[in-house]
N, C-alpha and C positions, 0 to 999 in steps of 0.2 A: 294668216291677220300683218297686219301689216299697224303699227301705230301705241299710242299707248293702255294697257290695259285695261278695261274697264269696269271687272268685276263678275263674278257669277253670283252676286249674292240679287237677292228676289229684287232689296229696290234699285240695283244697278241695270236691271236686267230694262227692256223695254216690247212689249206685246211677246218676252218670253225669250226672248232675243238679244247676244250682244249687240250695247250701244256702240255707235259707230261712233270715228274718232279720225279718219283720214278721210274727207272731200274727195271722192270720183275723183272729180276735174283737174284733182293738183296732179293726181298722177296722169291720166291726159296730156297735160300739158307740162308736163316734165315731157314723156315722148316724143310730144314733139319739137320741146325744142327741144332737146338734146342727138333727137332721132333723126327729124327731116328740119331742124336748122330755123326754127321759125323762135323771132327776136318777142315775140309780145306776147305773148299767152293772153293778154287782154284781151284782145284781139277776138280767141275760140271766147273766152269765156268772161266777158267782165263785169266786174266786179272783183275775179279772184288775189288775192292777194298770192302775190310772187313768191316761193320760200323753196327751193333744193333740197328734195327726199332726199337722194344721192340710191335713188333704184333700178338709175337704167345707167348703167352703161356705157359712157362714150365709145366708137371703135372708128374708123377708117376703114375705109378698100381700099389694098393694094394692086 
């Protein structure tokens, strides 16, 4: 679970499941940006707001 906790009350569930709080495209865009060097995630995911999630640490091969 990543994102804000949606809660488990019946009114907060969607068809008995947890509500989505994070767009999976944002996670993939961060991987593309940090690990693959993509400068513009909107070229892959048009309309996606670019906000850093901080999930993918930067690393370098030495």
